[in-house]
C-alpha angles and dihedrals in degrees: 000000000000124000126218118246092251093050097047099044102036094099091050091047090053089054091051091050093050091048092050092049091051091051089050091052091051091050092049094047093049097042114098120254090243093055093050091049093049090053091049093048093243121131109269131228090246095051100039117015102031094056090044092054092044091052102041109019114024096078091069100027108049140105093289101032118041106169114188088014089283127133112185104168093085098054114118103182097265125111105214099163145353092282090061090044091054091050094052093042091051091050090050094048093048092049092048090051092044089231094124132091091035116247092254092056131078110286130217121229118262089248094055092044092052093047091054091045090054092048093049093046091052093045093050092046090051090051093050092048090057098034121123105194118210100178107031094098137100110255120220101285135189127227112272120226098270091046091049092051094048092045097054089043092057096035094055103020093241128169105229100182091110100016123073113175090188096055092110096041115114112256114272113249118234136217117201085350091299115130096193103062110130096215090056099044099086122177116227130191088250092055090051090056089049090053089058092050093046093049090051092050094045096051093043090053092048095049100043135122092036093187124045108260124229117257112250134191128213122189128193121187105158143355091082101170112172116170134337097252096059099025089074088059097041091051087066102032104042105001089234090292092136138020115245127202123198114152133060113239089245090070119117102227104024122221114170095348094125128040107203126183099229091184086061096040095131090060133210119343097231143010115276148094117304129195111225119195118192130187102206144147142198108242125198096000086147094051126172095241134091113274090220090054091056095035096232141102116246090205091062117088117242108259125216120206131196120212131170125247136188121204091207089063099049147303112327095224092059134065119281130200093247114044112131118183104258100179141356127205132185109221131217122229092252133053113285138159118251130184131207129176111211139168116245128183120223110283095022123118127197117254125193125225139185103238097192099024136131125303119238099348089186091070093032093066089067097036095053092051091048094048096043105030093155090066094059136060116275127253095026121178110257095220120113093243093056093040092051092048095049095043091053097040100041103019129092100218117157110261143157119239121198114196104176138012131194124186121192129180167332093259123183127195087214140358125250090042125235088257091055091049091049087061105036106006113205092347095075096092094051091048090046090057100037103027089220137113125192119230088249092053092048092053093043095052094040089054093050094047094044091049090060094039096047092038089229138056111290118234123248090249091054092052092044092056092051091047089053090051091051091051091050091052091049090051088053091059104268117139118249092256093047091048090048088052089053088055090054090050089054089055090053090052094049120111086232088066100035096046131054104234107209099162129251102287144323128043118001119251118243092259092047090050090051090052094047090049095049095046089048097050101026106019083227144085124295115269124232093272093055093046091049092052090047093050092050092047092237094118089079089066105103095218092051091044091054091048088055091051090054092047093049095046089053090055116092087232088075087074084081089065092050094047094044094048095044088049089057104032098042094024089236087149084078096052106126096021087109100040114210116251108273095216096051099033106033091145089069089066102032094054098032090241094170091066091042093051093054091046093051093055092044092051092046091052091045089052092054091049097044093047093038090232124170116281085227086079086075084071096045134357140161091220130082136169114223143160123210094276095051092044089056091047090053095043090243126140104270117239116255096229126057121256131042124322135184110244136179115249116213096170106089090207092071106043117110133003096311090065096045118107093224092064094040093050097045089052093053129075097232093255105052142342132264123206087205095056093044093043092052089047091053093048092048103039107024102032099025093227107113113193123240117266114270117266111270093237095056118093114230118250115244103229093202100058106097102153114144094339132059123244087251090058092047092052091046088059089046091055090055087075102092095218090053100044098075094061100031094055084063097038105042102055091053092049093047090057090065097045093101087069116080124216093284097039101263117145116250133177098197144031102246111329105317117023109091116220118240107203097173124117147163122230123221089257090060097254112137134200138185101216145337091301091058093046091052090052090054092048089051091051090052100035097144095084090052093048090049093047093049093046093049093050094046091048090051090049091049096049100037095237137088118256120253134197090271091062094063095094091053091048091049090048091053091050094044092052093062102023095107091062093047093255105295109217099231090045088053090056090049094049090051090054090050094047125108095241090055096047097044134064 
């Protein structure tokens, strides 16, 4: 049988074709970009871009001068690695923003600029289309401390107000202010030992008490000792018949800030809810002194607070590290009974505080007598002991008096508790009575618990190993319930719990997607609904996925996303690390402004998400969320009712983040402000273009030395140093725009009494402004850089990794998809969830 030529030689011909194609690929890959472009008829790097760079850029970016750490004279049109990609992307961004060349340098024509922009855009797009990234992936990462806390809280239905299982964990390292980047979250031997301790404490707290405790009642009607300094007065003036509160807890040297029950110092016998009844009254609300002198509003009711205390931690009449506000009550001007139901951990006792009380009563005793001498006996001793006695005995200072206290509990909404049911479901009561679990029950409940803890179904081998551990512990003398608890502790120490398993590479599995989504929006584990959708495979359906995003954002647990992201993006995690000077900024402490500042920014961000408003409102908005203290700080009409309220802002200085006290305080040093610090913060967090570190041979500028010259003059001299000018011409104008805001965000017109503040500036692109209002208008005109910076940071927060040059197409795609609507905030979150970086390893 003879074969035709085509039949007999087809296999060989295929080999020849494949060989020829491979040779062609090699030729194309090794041919310069310019040669390829010349063949295609497109302008080449050598004929278009290289001359452009030589004419307009090389003078400042060459072998000798490398401003901004950029050398551009060696570029040849190829993109060999990420360093080249960053260089070309920076050139493109600067040209798009018209920031380069600087206004005082020779300028290209608009035609030439646009031609180079088109060339660079095409070259970068071509590179991304062929790119094979080897490092743009989320490494296996562990839970950080806040994720661990939230996860055990939701897993076991724990109240963590007084219990922090991560209190002994080493502090999580951050990258670009993010505390959830896998490459940074290392695991040390010390941390592993802390995991063991934390797991033991968590399971013990969830399982106890095993038997429902009897309800007890404690009553206190007299003997109200508080602290030595005021007890010596109360012994004579009221014989300890009532507790009296004077100070706010923000005072420096507390006198009457906390009202402890020393007869109940050891606290409640077990975790649970307790009903606290208080017979109390507001005394001297309508006092005879100036409101401004006391720093309070006589029309506002006196407000009682309840906070926990633990005598093992420190003295009960002084501040303690853990003292959340458990309840708040507005008091009438006559004795009345009030009731509050609060959660208390074992060993904690309730302490009473004066939420809107006096500031620094210790110094106020003397000041009130000095200011109003006609209201006190004559010829008083000037010593603090005498002044304190007479101010309390003869004065009319606002105060809270508590005459009787009754504590009843523990009270449970249901028994077994939610924590019990999270461990043994409906079998808790039978185990409680018999103390036994069948092998079938052990396996069933281990499987259910591990499924939620591992965020996927555990394997048979994983369950078998835990069952073997339980048996070993029983053989060592542990009861069945105790041994079962040891099995649960083993689950909490497993890498499957401590680490987010997202696979090796490629598209995330349904369970990995559920975990990434829940740790993005809740900083906690997926709930049953998410796990069910993941198990069925339906979570990959875009419509269902978006429905879950809406559901999860509507859940209060999504506050964790807002707080975590604001802590990283705006560095609000650092608010309070440089405490404002108490003498100059006493309001910060009297009115608890630090807490109020955080809450304002959180509520504002929540508003943008809930209403799906444009992220541009972060730059400027006519809406703010304030309480009375913040309204006074902003010179706004204070709301009538206590708490936070949404208000319209007509003053253009205040709208948006740059007028919010949280941002203005975290960018100050507590004593004064620095245009450099604030300018760097704006470049890094608002515009996403952090400046290079200062040269090592340049001395830092002290922002607090004003002397005979202004800070503007000092920085002008600093910019005369050639190596400093390139960065400071970007930094300083932005910082100057915020100089009218003092270290806690109050508006000021002068430094001190005489030196007028000049908040004007000129940006590198030549655009000038007179003050913060003008700067915001410029930022609104060029809002794309802000939108990109925010999107990049939020995507990094969502994926647990920093963004690299290879992520730029995905970021641009997210922005382009919602650009027409001015980037609505909720839609931005949804587009991030739908993006390739979010849905892949």
